[in-house]
SEVEXTI-800342 format. One line per 2 residues: their letters; for each residue y, z, x of N, C-alpha, C. Coordinates in Angstrom, 2 decimals, padded with zeros to 5 digits. Each point is the difference from the previous one (the first is absolute). Layout:
<nodes>
A> Y/Z/X/Y/Z/X/Y/Z/X | ...
</nodes>
This chain:
<nodes>
MP> 077.32/120.26/042.03/000.78/-000.49/-001.11/000.34/-001.47/000.23 | -000.27/-000.90/-000.97/000.23/-001.43/000.21/001.49/-000.32/000.04
DS> 000.32/-001.07/000.73/001.38/-000.46/000.11/000.46/-000.54/-001.35 | 001.13/000.48/-000.49/000.48/-000.39/-001.33/000.59/-001.40/-000.03
TV> 000.27/-000.61/001.17/000.59/-001.34/000.02/-001.06/-001.09/000.10 | -001.27/000.35/-000.01/-001.06/-001.00/000.10/-000.85/000.06/-001.27
RR> -000.24/-001.16/-000.60/-000.81/-000.05/-001.21/-001.23/-000.85/000.29 | -001.10/000.34/-000.62/-001.24/-000.76/000.19/-000.10/-001.06/-001.08
LN> -000.31/-001.22/000.43/-000.12/-001.12/-000.93/-001.28/-000.78/000.29 | -000.54/-000.59/-001.04/-001.13/-000.91/000.15/000.57/-001.41/-000.11
PN> -000.03/-000.80/001.08/000.62/-001.33/-000.05/-000.61/-000.91/-001.05 | -001.25/000.21/-000.35/-000.65/-000.85/-001.01/000.51/000.28/-001.41
KL> 000.72/001.09/-000.20/000.51/000.35/-001.32/001.51/-000.17/-000.11 | 000.63/-000.65/000.97/001.45/-000.14/000.01/000.52/-001.16/-000.86
LL> -000.84/-000.97/-000.31/000.45/-001.17/-000.74/000.67/000.41/-001.31 | 001.20/-000.52/-000.23/000.84/000.26/-001.19/000.52/001.43/-000.07
SK> -000.09/000.74/001.10/000.59/001.35/-000.01/001.51/-000.11/000.15 | 000.71/001.01/-000.52/001.46/000.00/-000.03/000.53/000.95/001.06
WT> 001.12/-000.42/000.64/000.60/000.77/001.08/001.51/-000.01/-000.12 | 000.63/001.08/000.45/001.45/000.11/000.04/000.43/000.17/001.44
AA> 000.99/-000.79/000.41/000.54/000.13/001.35/000.79/001.30/000.08 | -000.27/000.81/001.00/000.72/001.26/000.18/001.47/-000.26/000.34
LP> 000.25/-001.09/000.71/001.37/-000.39/000.37/000.21/-001.45/-000.43 | 000.31/-000.23/-001.28/000.13/-001.38/-000.50/001.09/-000.78/000.71
KN> -000.25/-001.31/000.14/000.97/-000.92/000.61/000.14/-001.21/-000.92 | 001.22/-000.51/-000.13/000.27/-001.20/-000.81/-000.51/000.13/-001.44
KE> 000.15/001.17/-000.58/-000.44/000.30/-001.37/-001.52/-000.11/-000.17 | -000.73/-000.10/001.10/-001.46/-000.08/-000.08/-000.56/001.42/000.12
KH> -000.33/000.55/-001.14/-000.50/001.38/-000.04/-001.47/000.06/-000.41 | -000.37/-000.78/-001.01/-001.36/000.02/-000.53/-000.80/-001.19/000.51
FL> -001.24/000.28/000.38/-000.88/-001.02/000.58/-001.38/000.07/-000.62 | -000.71/-001.12/000.09/-001.36/-000.11/-000.51/-000.87/-000.65/001.07
VT> -001.19/000.56/000.22/-000.96/-000.63/000.92/-000.62/-001.18/-000.74 | 000.30/-001.21/000.46/-000.46/-001.20/-000.70/-001.24/-000.64/000.62
QL> -000.32/000.41/001.23/-001.17/-000.61/000.64/-000.52/000.91/001.11 | -001.32/000.03/000.13/-000.64/000.62/001.15/-000.33/-001.14/000.95
IK> 000.49/000.05/001.21/-000.21/-001.08/000.96/-001.39/000.17/000.61 | -000.86/-000.97/-000.28/-001.39/000.06/000.48/-000.05/-000.23/001.51
PE> -000.78/000.81/000.70/-000.14/-000.20/001.45/-000.79/-001.27/000.31 | 000.11/-000.44/001.23/-000.69/-001.22/000.43/-001.51/000.16/-000.14
WP> -000.50/001.17/000.34/-001.44/000.25/-000.10/-000.29/000.75/-001.29 | -000.99/-000.45/-000.77/-000.29/000.61/-001.31/-000.31/001.50/000.06
DA> -000.60/000.47/001.07/-000.37/001.41/000.09/001.12/000.88/000.56 | 001.08/-000.61/000.44/001.12/000.77/000.57/000.80/000.67/-001.12
PI> 000.59/001.14/000.27/000.79/000.69/-001.03/001.33/-000.71/-000.25 | 000.54/000.21/-001.19/001.31/-000.54/-000.35/001.05/000.72/000.84
EH> 000.88/-000.78/000.61/001.07/000.57/000.84/001.39/-000.21/-000.59 | 000.19/-001.08/-000.77/001.33/-000.35/-000.50/000.01/-000.24/-001.50
IE> 001.19/000.18/-000.59/000.21/-000.28/-001.41/001.27/-000.84/-000.16 | 000.13/-000.61/-001.16/001.25/-000.67/-000.34/000.71/000.87/-001.03
LE> 001.26/000.29/000.25/000.81/000.85/-000.86/001.13/-000.85/-000.55 | 000.24/000.07/-001.32/001.04/-000.80/-000.63/001.05/000.90/-000.64
AI> 001.27/-000.29/000.28/001.11/000.73/-000.62/000.14/-000.46/-001.45 | 000.07/000.93/-000.92/000.12/-000.34/-001.42/001.36/-000.65/-000.28
YS> 001.06/000.51/000.60/001.35/-000.49/-000.26/000.22/-001.44/000.46 | -000.40/-000.30/001.23/000.30/-001.31/000.59/-001.19/-000.95/000.08
RR> -001.19/000.52/-000.22/-001.25/-000.77/000.14/-000.29/-000.37/001.45 | 000.76/000.57/000.94/-000.26/-000.24/001.42/-001.30/000.71/000.36
SF> -000.84/-000.66/000.76/-001.26/000.63/000.41/-000.13/-000.05/001.51 | -000.76/000.93/000.51/-000.25/000.08/001.43/-001.33/000.66/000.24
IL> -000.53/-000.22/001.19/-001.30/000.56/000.38/000.25/001.15/000.95 | -000.73/001.08/-000.22/000.10/001.14/000.91/-001.35/000.70/000.08
PW> -000.21/000.78/001.05/-001.24/000.78/000.10/-000.05/001.00/-001.16 | -001.12/000.10/-000.69/-000.08/000.89/-001.15/000.24/001.45/000.40
RD> -000.29/000.35/001.24/000.20/001.38/000.45/001.47/000.43/000.00 | 000.91/-000.97/000.00/001.42/000.33/-000.10/000.30/000.75/-001.30
LT> -000.78/-000.26/-001.05/000.22/000.66/-001.28/-000.31/001.50/000.05 | -000.69/000.45/001.03/-000.33/001.43/000.10/001.18/000.82/000.52
DT> 001.06/-000.66/000.46/001.17/000.69/000.53/000.96/000.32/-001.16 | 000.08/001.27/-000.39/000.82/000.40/-001.13/001.50/-000.08/000.29
EQ> 000.37/-000.21/001.24/001.42/-000.18/000.32/000.43/-001.45/-000.29 | -000.98/-000.90/-000.15/000.29/-001.40/-000.31/-000.36/-000.37/-001.44
WL> -001.15/000.51/-000.47/-000.55/-000.42/-001.29/-000.41/001.19/-000.85 | 000.30/-000.08/-001.30/-000.42/000.99/-000.99/-000.94/-000.68/-000.96
QG> -001.10/000.65/-000.32/-000.99/-000.61/-000.89/000.51/000.00/-001.43 | -000.17/-001.13/-000.70/000.48/-000.14/-001.37/001.46/-000.44/000.00
WQ> 000.53/-000.25/-001.22/001.41/-000.37/-000.12/000.79/001.22/-000.39 | 000.95/000.33/000.82/000.79/001.23/-000.21/001.47/-000.30/-000.07
</nodes>
């Protein structure tokens, strides 16, 4: 039986996807993937994304695999 706290994602399809912080901070609840960070080598897989808070427009870079943790991130805006 698969672990219910892990979700499978394709990093190439994350651009402009919507996310909700499971534990919002500073009124930052809804986020949008605004950029896929290209690796140094063209054939290397994508490792990082840029996520932007809708409320504050603050953005930060994180490993895209962090989005698979349902204790931190929920897919879509909820």
